[in-house]
A tleap script that builds the chain and sets N, CA, C and O, in Angstrom:
source leaprc.protein.ff14SB
mol = sequence {
  NMET LYS ASN ARG LYS GLY PHE ALA LEU ILE
  GLY LEU LEU LEU ALA LEU SER ILE ILE GLY
  LEU LEU THR LEU ILE GLY LEU ARG VAL TYR
  ASN GLY ASP GLN GLN VAL LYS GLY THR ASN
  VAL VAL VAL LEU GLU LYS ALA LYS ASN VAL
  ILE VAL LYS ALA ASN VAL GLU ASN ILE GLN
  SER LEU ILE GLN ALA GLU LEU THR ASP LYS
  ASP ILE ASN ARG ASP ASP ALA VAL TYR ILE
  ALA GLN ASN ALA GLY LEU TYR ASN PRO PHE
  ASN GLU VAL VAL MET ASN THR SER GLU TRP
  PHE PRO GLU CASN
}
set mol.1.N position { 51.344 45.590 -1.497 }
set mol.1.CA position { 50.221 44.768 -1.167 }
set mol.1.C position { 50.607 43.740 -0.107 }
set mol.1.O position { 51.749 43.291 -0.013 }
set mol.2.N position { 49.617 43.400 0.667 }
set mol.2.CA position { 49.836 42.398 1.695 }
set mol.2.C position { 49.766 41.006 1.067 }
set mol.2.O position { 49.079 40.785 0.070 }
set mol.3.N position { 50.468 40.114 1.656 }
set mol.3.CA position { 50.390 38.718 1.241 }
set mol.3.C position { 49.291 38.058 2.090 }
set mol.3.O position { 49.486 37.843 3.286 }
set mol.4.N position { 48.140 37.736 1.484 }
set mol.4.CA position { 46.984 37.203 2.217 }
set mol.4.C position { 46.985 35.685 2.116 }
set mol.4.O position { 47.106 35.127 1.025 }
set mol.5.N position { 46.854 35.039 3.226 }
set mol.5.CA position { 46.769 33.588 3.261 }
set mol.5.C position { 45.442 33.197 3.901 }
set mol.5.O position { 44.970 33.858 4.826 }
set mol.6.N position { 44.840 32.105 3.397 }
set mol.6.CA position { 43.611 31.601 3.986 }
set mol.6.C position { 42.372 32.294 3.451 }
set mol.6.O position { 42.420 33.047 2.478 }
set mol.7.N position { 41.247 32.012 4.126 }
set mol.7.CA position { 39.955 32.554 3.709 }
set mol.7.C position { 39.640 33.820 4.493 }
set mol.7.O position { 40.060 33.994 5.637 }
set mol.8.N position { 38.908 34.672 3.855 }
set mol.8.CA position { 38.392 35.839 4.563 }
set mol.8.C position { 37.205 35.402 5.404 }
set mol.8.O position { 36.562 34.399 5.093 }
set mol.9.N position { 36.917 36.117 6.432 }
set mol.9.CA position { 35.811 35.769 7.328 }
set mol.9.C position { 34.487 35.732 6.576 }
set mol.9.O position { 33.660 34.857 6.832 }
set mol.10.N position { 34.273 36.657 5.659 }
set mol.10.CA position { 33.016 36.701 4.897 }
set mol.10.C position { 32.895 35.469 4.006 }
set mol.10.O position { 31.815 34.887 3.904 }
set mol.11.N position { 33.964 35.074 3.373 }
set mol.11.CA position { 33.929 33.873 2.529 }
set mol.11.C position { 33.634 32.628 3.332 }
set mol.11.O position { 32.885 31.758 2.889 }
set mol.12.N position { 34.222 32.541 4.517 }
set mol.12.CA position { 33.976 31.398 5.389 }
set mol.12.C position { 32.524 31.360 5.854 }
set mol.12.O position { 31.908 30.294 5.856 }
set mol.13.N position { 31.968 32.500 6.246 }
set mol.13.CA position { 30.560 32.557 6.660 }
set mol.13.C position { 29.628 32.210 5.506 }
set mol.13.O position { 28.621 31.530 5.701 }
set mol.14.N position { 29.960 32.670 4.316 }
set mol.14.CA position { 29.143 32.358 3.141 }
set mol.14.C position { 29.154 30.855 2.860 }
set mol.14.O position { 28.110 30.269 2.576 }
set mol.15.N position { 30.316 30.239 2.938 }
set mol.15.CA position { 30.412 28.796 2.706 }
set mol.15.C position { 29.627 28.015 3.761 }
set mol.15.O position { 28.926 27.060 3.429 }
set mol.16.N position { 29.740 28.415 5.025 }
set mol.16.CA position { 28.999 27.733 6.092 }
set mol.16.C position { 27.492 27.909 5.940 }
set mol.16.O position { 26.734 26.978 6.212 }
set mol.17.N position { 27.052 29.080 5.513 }
set mol.17.CA position { 25.610 29.289 5.332 }
set mol.17.C position { 25.086 28.452 4.170 }
set mol.17.O position { 23.969 27.939 4.242 }
set mol.18.N position { 25.859 28.303 3.110 }
set mol.18.CA position { 25.429 27.463 1.984 }
set mol.18.C position { 25.355 26.001 2.422 }
set mol.18.O position { 24.401 25.303 2.077 }
set mol.19.N position { 26.342 25.535 3.170 }
set mol.19.CA position { 26.315 24.154 3.669 }
set mol.19.C position { 25.110 23.940 4.588 }
set mol.19.O position { 24.442 22.909 4.503 }
set mol.20.N position { 24.832 24.903 5.460 }
set mol.20.CA position { 23.670 24.796 6.345 }
set mol.20.C position { 22.364 24.759 5.580 }
set mol.20.O position { 21.466 23.989 5.919 }
set mol.21.N position { 22.248 25.585 4.549 }
set mol.21.CA position { 21.038 25.610 3.734 }
set mol.21.C position { 20.839 24.286 3.008 }
set mol.21.O position { 19.728 23.756 2.969 }
set mol.22.N position { 21.909 23.755 2.438 }
set mol.22.CA position { 21.809 22.461 1.752 }
set mol.22.C position { 21.460 21.335 2.727 }
set mol.22.O position { 20.730 20.410 2.373 }
set mol.23.N position { 21.974 21.414 3.939 }
set mol.23.CA position { 21.643 20.418 4.958 }
set mol.23.C position { 20.164 20.484 5.320 }
set mol.23.O position { 19.509 19.447 5.435 }
set mol.24.N position { 19.635 21.681 5.497 }
set mol.24.CA position { 18.206 21.826 5.804 }
set mol.24.C position { 17.333 21.279 4.684 }
set mol.24.O position { 16.352 20.581 4.937 }
set mol.25.N position { 17.692 21.597 3.451 }
set mol.25.CA position { 16.912 21.100 2.311 }
set mol.25.C position { 16.967 19.575 2.269 }
set mol.25.O position { 15.950 18.919 2.044 }
set mol.26.N position { 18.153 19.015 2.485 }
set mol.26.CA position { 18.293 17.557 2.485 }
set mol.26.C position { 17.482 16.891 3.576 }
set mol.26.O position { 16.861 15.853 3.345 }
set mol.27.N position { 17.481 17.483 4.772 }
set mol.27.CA position { 16.700 16.912 5.872 }
set mol.27.C position { 15.203 16.983 5.601 }
set mol.27.O position { 14.466 16.052 5.928 }
set mol.28.N position { 14.758 18.069 5.015 }
set mol.28.CA position { 13.322 18.179 4.697 }
set mol.28.C position { 12.911 17.136 3.668 }
set mol.28.O position { 11.856 16.516 3.796 }
set mol.29.N position { 13.729 16.943 2.665 }
set mol.29.CA position { 13.418 15.939 1.640 }
set mol.29.C position { 13.420 14.550 2.258 }
set mol.29.O position { 12.523 13.751 1.987 }
set mol.30.N position { 14.409 14.253 3.080 }
set mol.30.CA position { 14.494 12.941 3.722 }
set mol.30.C position { 13.300 12.696 4.638 }
set mol.30.O position { 12.693 11.626 4.582 }
set mol.31.N position { 12.957 13.661 5.472 }
set mol.31.CA position { 11.809 13.512 6.371 }
set mol.31.C position { 10.510 13.415 5.594 }
set mol.31.O position { 9.602 12.687 5.994 }
set mol.32.N position { 10.409 14.136 4.493 }
set mol.32.CA position { 9.213 14.048 3.657 }
set mol.32.C position { 9.049 12.663 3.078 }
set mol.32.O position { 7.931 12.152 3.007 }
set mol.33.N position { 10.155 12.037 2.658 }
set mol.33.CA position { 10.097 10.671 2.139 }
set mol.33.C position { 9.655 9.698 3.219 }
set mol.33.O position { 8.870 8.789 2.951 }
set mol.34.N position { 10.149 9.880 4.434 }
set mol.34.CA position { 9.763 8.998 5.524 }
set mol.34.C position { 8.272 9.113 5.811 }
set mol.34.O position { 7.614 8.103 6.063 }
set mol.35.N position { 7.731 10.325 5.777 }
set mol.35.CA position { 6.305 10.517 6.030 }
set mol.35.C position { 5.472 9.919 4.914 }
set mol.35.O position { 4.412 9.352 5.177 }
set mol.36.N position { 5.924 10.030 3.674 }
set mol.36.CA position { 5.189 9.459 2.546 }
set mol.36.C position { 5.157 7.948 2.657 }
set mol.36.O position { 4.127 7.334 2.377 }
set mol.37.N position { 6.273 7.328 3.062 }
set mol.37.CA position { 6.288 5.873 3.216 }
set mol.37.C position { 5.296 5.440 4.282 }
set mol.37.O position { 4.592 4.447 4.099 }
set mol.38.N position { 5.226 6.160 5.383 }
set mol.38.CA position { 4.260 5.841 6.422 }
set mol.38.C position { 2.836 6.009 5.931 }
set mol.38.O position { 1.959 5.220 6.283 }
set mol.39.N position { 2.597 7.032 5.119 }
set mol.39.CA position { 1.272 7.264 4.553 }
set mol.39.C position { 0.905 6.150 3.594 }
set mol.39.O position { -0.244 5.709 3.569 }
set mol.40.N position { 1.869 5.685 2.800 }
set mol.40.CA position { 1.601 4.607 1.854 }
set mol.40.C position { 1.190 3.328 2.566 }
set mol.40.O position { 0.344 2.588 2.065 }
set mol.41.N position { 1.772 3.058 3.722 }
set mol.41.CA position { 1.404 1.870 4.482 }
set mol.41.C position { -0.040 1.973 4.941 }
set mol.41.O position { -0.788 0.998 4.867 }
set mol.42.N position { -0.432 3.138 5.410 }
set mol.42.CA position { -1.811 3.341 5.862 }
set mol.42.C position { -2.775 3.198 4.692 }
set mol.42.O position { -3.822 2.562 4.822 }
set mol.43.N position { -2.429 3.784 3.556 }
set mol.43.CA position { -3.292 3.695 2.376 }
set mol.43.C position { -3.404 2.255 1.914 }
set mol.43.O position { -4.487 1.815 1.527 }
set mol.44.N position { -2.297 1.504 1.948 }
set mol.44.CA position { -2.314 0.107 1.533 }
set mol.44.C position { -3.206 -0.722 2.445 }
set mol.44.O position { -3.963 -1.567 1.967 }
set mol.45.N position { -3.126 -0.494 3.743 }
set mol.45.CA position { -3.978 -1.224 4.682 }
set mol.45.C position { -5.454 -0.894 4.456 }
set mol.45.O position { -6.303 -1.783 4.515 }
set mol.46.N position { -5.760 0.370 4.201 }
set mol.46.CA position { -7.147 0.744 3.920 }
set mol.46.C position { -7.633 0.087 2.637 }
set mol.46.O position { -8.780 -0.355 2.563 }
set mol.47.N position { -6.774 0.020 1.630 }
set mol.47.CA position { -7.152 -0.618 0.367 }
set mol.47.C position { -7.417 -2.104 0.574 }
set mol.47.O position { -8.360 -2.651 0.004 }
set mol.48.N position { -6.589 -2.759 1.387 }
set mol.48.CA position { -6.815 -4.178 1.678 }
set mol.48.C position { -8.161 -4.372 2.369 }
set mol.48.O position { -8.897 -5.304 2.048 }
set mol.49.N position { -8.481 -3.497 3.311 }
set mol.49.CA position { -9.763 -3.604 4.004 }
set mol.49.C position { -10.932 -3.414 3.051 }
set mol.49.O position { -11.950 -4.095 3.175 }
set mol.50.N position { -10.797 -2.500 2.106 }
set mol.50.CA position { -11.861 -2.276 1.123 }
set mol.50.C position { -12.041 -3.512 0.251 }
set mol.50.O position { -13.170 -3.898 -0.051 }
set mol.51.N position { -10.928 -4.140 -0.158 }
set mol.51.CA position { -11.017 -5.342 -0.990 }
set mol.51.C position { -11.681 -6.479 -0.232 }
set mol.51.O position { -12.533 -7.180 -0.778 }
set mol.52.N position { -11.293 -6.664 1.027 }
set mol.52.CA position { -11.902 -7.725 1.830 }
set mol.52.C position { -13.395 -7.477 1.989 }
set mol.52.O position { -14.195 -8.405 1.875 }
set mol.53.N position { -13.771 -6.243 2.248 }
set mol.53.CA position { -15.190 -5.904 2.404 }
set mol.53.C position { -15.956 -6.167 1.105 }
set mol.53.O position { -17.069 -6.692 1.131 }
set mol.54.N position { -15.360 -5.802 -0.016 }
set mol.54.CA position { -16.012 -6.051 -1.307 }
set mol.54.C position { -16.144 -7.545 -1.564 }
set mol.54.O position { -17.168 -7.997 -2.077 }
set mol.55.N position { -15.112 -8.322 -1.211 }
set mol.55.CA position { -15.184 -9.775 -1.376 }
set mol.55.C position { -16.327 -10.364 -0.558 }
set mol.55.O position { -17.091 -11.197 -1.046 }
set mol.56.N position { -16.431 -9.925 0.680 }
set mol.56.CA position { -17.492 -10.442 1.553 }
set mol.56.C position { -18.866 -10.086 0.998 }
set mol.56.O position { -19.773 -10.918 0.999 }
set mol.57.N position { -19.019 -8.863 0.529 }
set mol.57.CA position { -20.310 -8.459 -0.032 }
set mol.57.C position { -20.636 -9.254 -1.291 }
set mol.57.O position { -21.788 -9.638 -1.494 }
set mol.58.N position { -19.638 -9.507 -2.140 }
set mol.58.CA position { -19.870 -10.315 -3.341 }
set mol.58.C position { -20.268 -11.735 -2.984 }
set mol.58.O position { -21.210 -12.287 -3.553 }
set mol.59.N position { -19.548 -12.322 -2.040 }
set mol.59.CA position { -19.881 -13.686 -1.623 }
set mol.59.C position { -21.288 -13.740 -1.053 }
set mol.59.O position { -22.067 -14.633 -1.384 }
set mol.60.N position { -21.606 -12.788 -0.204 }
set mol.60.CA position { -22.920 -12.783 0.435 }
set mol.60.C position { -24.038 -12.683 -0.594 }
set mol.60.O position { -25.004 -13.443 -0.541 }
set mol.61.N position { -23.910 -11.756 -1.521 }
set mol.61.CA position { -24.985 -11.590 -2.500 }
set mol.61.C position { -25.085 -12.784 -3.438 }
set mol.61.O position { -26.189 -13.199 -3.790 }
set mol.62.N position { -23.949 -13.342 -3.849 }
set mol.62.CA position { -24.002 -14.493 -4.751 }
set mol.62.C position { -24.531 -15.739 -4.057 }
set mol.62.O position { -25.307 -16.494 -4.642 }
set mol.63.N position { -24.120 -15.958 -2.819 }
set mol.63.CA position { -24.614 -17.129 -2.095 }
set mol.63.C position { -26.100 -16.985 -1.798 }
set mol.63.O position { -26.843 -17.962 -1.892 }
set mol.64.N position { -26.544 -15.791 -1.443 }
set mol.64.CA position { -27.979 -15.595 -1.210 }
set mol.64.C position { -28.776 -15.865 -2.481 }
set mol.64.O position { -29.857 -16.451 -2.436 }
set mol.65.N position { -28.231 -15.433 -3.610 }
set mol.65.CA position { -28.928 -15.690 -4.870 }
set mol.65.C position { -28.976 -17.182 -5.170 }
set mol.65.O position { -29.994 -17.684 -5.647 }
set mol.66.N position { -27.893 -17.891 -4.897 }
set mol.66.CA position { -27.870 -19.331 -5.139 }
set mol.66.C position { -28.744 -20.086 -4.145 }
set mol.66.O position { -29.379 -21.076 -4.508 }
set mol.67.N position { -28.781 -19.631 -2.902 }
set mol.67.CA position { -29.586 -20.322 -1.894 }
set mol.67.C position { -31.071 -20.252 -2.203 }
set mol.67.O position { -31.825 -21.157 -1.844 }
set mol.68.N position { -31.486 -19.208 -2.851 }
set mol.68.CA position { -32.901 -19.124 -3.186 }
set mol.68.C position { -33.272 -20.132 -4.264 }
set mol.68.O position { -34.430 -20.534 -4.370 }
set mol.69.N position { -32.290 -20.542 -5.066 }
set mol.69.CA position { -32.566 -21.487 -6.146 }
set mol.69.C position { -32.368 -22.937 -5.722 }
set mol.69.O position { -33.209 -23.784 -6.022 }
set mol.70.N position { -31.273 -23.238 -5.031 }
set mol.70.CA position { -30.952 -24.637 -4.711 }
set mol.70.C position { -29.890 -24.690 -3.629 }
set mol.70.O position { -29.393 -23.660 -3.172 }
set mol.71.N position { -29.551 -25.912 -3.226 }
set mol.71.CA position { -28.453 -26.106 -2.281 }
set mol.71.C position { -27.118 -25.931 -3.005 }
set mol.71.O position { -27.004 -26.199 -4.201 }
set mol.72.N position { -26.118 -25.479 -2.258 }
set mol.72.CA position { -24.795 -25.243 -2.842 }
set mol.72.C position { -23.846 -26.359 -2.415 }
set mol.72.O position { -23.726 -26.663 -1.228 }
set mol.73.N position { -23.173 -26.968 -3.394 }
set mol.73.CA position { -22.104 -27.907 -3.068 }
set mol.73.C position { -20.757 -27.237 -3.347 }
set mol.73.O position { -20.704 -26.054 -3.686 }
set mol.74.N position { -19.686 -27.989 -3.204 }
set mol.74.CA position { -18.349 -27.403 -3.354 }
set mol.74.C position { -18.117 -26.883 -4.767 }
set mol.74.O position { -17.539 -25.810 -4.940 }
set mol.75.N position { -18.550 -27.614 -5.764 }
set mol.75.CA position { -18.367 -27.165 -7.149 }
set mol.75.C position { -19.122 -25.861 -7.409 }
set mol.75.O position { -18.631 -24.980 -8.114 }
set mol.76.N position { -20.314 -25.749 -6.837 }
set mol.76.CA position { -21.072 -24.502 -6.993 }
set mol.76.C position { -20.347 -23.332 -6.317 }
set mol.76.O position { -20.325 -22.220 -6.846 }
set mol.77.N position { -19.756 -23.591 -5.149 }
set mol.77.CA position { -19.032 -22.534 -4.445 }
set mol.77.C position { -17.827 -22.063 -5.259 }
set mol.77.O position { -17.542 -20.867 -5.312 }
set mol.78.N position { -17.116 -23.008 -5.896 }
set mol.78.CA position { -15.979 -22.639 -6.746 }
set mol.78.C position { -16.470 -21.826 -7.937 }
set mol.78.O position { -15.848 -20.833 -8.315 }
set mol.79.N position { -17.576 -22.244 -8.520 }
set mol.79.CA position { -18.138 -21.520 -9.664 }
set mol.79.C position { -18.527 -20.090 -9.268 }
set mol.79.O position { -18.270 -19.139 -10.006 }
set mol.80.N position { -19.144 -19.957 -8.107 }
set mol.80.CA position { -19.531 -18.625 -7.624 }
set mol.80.C position { -18.287 -17.760 -7.410 }
set mol.80.O position { -18.265 -16.593 -7.801 }
set mol.81.N position { -17.252 -18.335 -6.789 }
set mol.81.CA position { -16.029 -17.577 -6.523 }
set mol.81.C position { -15.347 -17.150 -7.819 }
set mol.81.O position { -14.814 -16.044 -7.904 }
set mol.82.N position { -15.361 -18.028 -8.836 }
set mol.82.CA position { -14.744 -17.670 -10.114 }
set mol.82.C position { -15.489 -16.520 -10.773 }
set mol.82.O position { -14.864 -15.640 -11.365 }
set mol.83.N position { -16.790 -16.514 -10.681 }
set mol.83.CA position { -17.582 -15.446 -11.293 }
set mol.83.C position { -17.559 -14.153 -10.481 }
set mol.83.O position { -17.808 -13.077 -11.025 }
set mol.84.N position { -17.260 -14.250 -9.181 }
set mol.84.CA position { -17.258 -13.056 -8.337 }
set mol.84.C position { -15.965 -12.263 -8.456 }
set mol.84.O position { -15.935 -11.085 -8.101 }
set mol.85.N position { -14.904 -12.877 -8.945 }
set mol.85.CA position { -13.628 -12.182 -9.044 }
set mol.85.C position { -13.030 -11.890 -7.683 }
set mol.85.O position { -12.518 -10.796 -7.450 }
set mol.86.N position { -13.090 -12.861 -6.778 }
set mol.86.CA position { -12.578 -12.660 -5.428 }
set mol.86.C position { -11.057 -12.611 -5.440 }
set mol.86.O position { -10.404 -13.276 -6.245 }
set mol.87.N position { -10.512 -11.816 -4.539 }
set mol.87.CA position { -9.074 -11.574 -4.504 }
set mol.87.C position { -8.625 -11.439 -3.065 }
set mol.87.O position { -9.221 -10.685 -2.297 }
set mol.88.N position { -7.581 -12.159 -2.690 }
set mol.88.CA position { -7.027 -12.057 -1.345 }
set mol.88.C position { -5.928 -11.007 -1.362 }
set mol.88.O position { -4.861 -11.261 -1.922 }
set mol.89.N position { -6.147 -9.834 -0.768 }
set mol.89.CA position { -5.162 -8.755 -0.859 }
set mol.89.C position { -3.920 -8.982 -0.011 }
set mol.89.O position { -2.925 -8.277 -0.181 }
set mol.90.N position { -3.955 -9.948 0.899 }
set mol.90.CA position { -2.823 -10.148 1.790 }
set mol.90.C position { -1.717 -10.964 1.144 }
set mol.90.O position { -0.539 -10.718 1.401 }
set mol.91.N position { -2.077 -11.934 0.306 }
set mol.91.CA position { -1.046 -12.686 -0.395 }
set mol.91.C position { -1.198 -12.572 -1.912 }
set mol.91.O position { -0.516 -13.277 -2.655 }
set mol.92.N position { -2.071 -11.704 -2.369 }
set mol.92.CA position { -2.270 -11.375 -3.777 }
set mol.92.C position { -2.583 -12.611 -4.619 }
set mol.92.O position { -1.994 -12.821 -5.679 }
set mol.93.N position { -3.512 -13.419 -4.130 }
set mol.93.CA position { -3.933 -14.623 -4.834 }
set mol.93.C position { -5.406 -14.479 -5.179 }
set mol.93.O position { -6.211 -14.029 -4.364 }
set mol.94.N position { -5.739 -14.868 -6.393 }
set mol.94.CA position { -7.143 -14.873 -6.792 }
set mol.94.C position { -7.792 -16.100 -6.162 }
set mol.94.O position { -7.285 -17.215 -6.283 }
set mol.95.N position { -8.908 -15.882 -5.496 }
set mol.95.CA position { -9.570 -16.956 -4.747 }
set mol.95.C position { -10.624 -17.621 -5.624 }
set mol.95.O position { -11.820 -17.376 -5.473 }
set mol.96.N position { -10.159 -18.470 -6.545 }
set mol.96.CA position { -11.119 -19.085 -7.458 }
set mol.96.C position { -10.860 -20.571 -7.660 }
set mol.96.O position { -11.233 -21.120 -8.697 }
set mol.97.N position { -10.234 -21.228 -6.703 }
set mol.97.CA position { -9.991 -22.660 -6.820 }
set mol.97.C position { -10.640 -23.383 -5.654 }
set mol.97.O position { -11.047 -22.765 -4.670 }
set mol.98.N position { -10.729 -24.691 -5.777 }
set mol.98.CA position { -11.428 -25.473 -4.763 }
set mol.98.C position { -10.676 -25.538 -3.440 }
set mol.98.O position { -11.261 -25.912 -2.424 }
set mol.99.N position { -9.384 -25.182 -3.427 }
set mol.99.CA position { -8.641 -25.210 -2.167 }
set mol.99.C position { -9.187 -24.206 -1.155 }
set mol.99.O position { -8.946 -24.340 0.044 }
set mol.100.N position { -9.906 -23.222 -1.623 }
set mol.100.CA position { -10.432 -22.191 -0.729 }
set mol.100.C position { -11.679 -22.652 0.014 }
set mol.100.O position { -12.137 -21.967 0.928 }
set mol.101.N position { -12.227 -23.785 -0.358 }
set mol.101.CA position { -13.501 -24.214 0.211 }
set mol.101.C position { -13.341 -25.562 0.904 }
set mol.101.O position { -12.584 -26.411 0.433 }
set mol.102.N position { -14.037 -25.767 2.008 }
set mol.102.CA position { -13.907 -27.038 2.731 }
set mol.102.C position { -14.542 -28.185 1.956 }
set mol.102.O position { -15.394 -27.987 1.090 }
set mol.103.N position { -14.098 -29.385 2.297 }
set mol.103.CA position { -14.693 -30.582 1.689 }
set mol.103.C position { -16.136 -30.724 2.167 }
set mol.103.O position { -16.477 -30.296 3.270 }
set mol.104.N position { -16.968 -31.320 1.339 }
set mol.104.CA position { -18.377 -31.534 1.728 }
set mol.104.C position { -18.489 -32.588 2.792 }
set mol.104.O position { -19.593 -32.899 3.239 }
savepdb mol mol.pdb
quit
């Protein structure tokens, strides 16, 4: 028998093909994660816009309802905001205190 040293060509090609396959799978997973993160940012921005739009619609309808009854002062505006469940999506603060409204 011959004394064989090293790898056979077929074994070397098999090892390289397995490494290449694992590299491709890893790159696809990594790129997929990057695309999902970008998608999440877009979805988050759309959600913030929806919240702002809902806040504006709530304020508008509540203020119109109050205006038909009487004049609104600062305390009334705070009361309306507390009942409307307003939320600032940019800093995640509930907008229900008097700091959100100007002085009379």
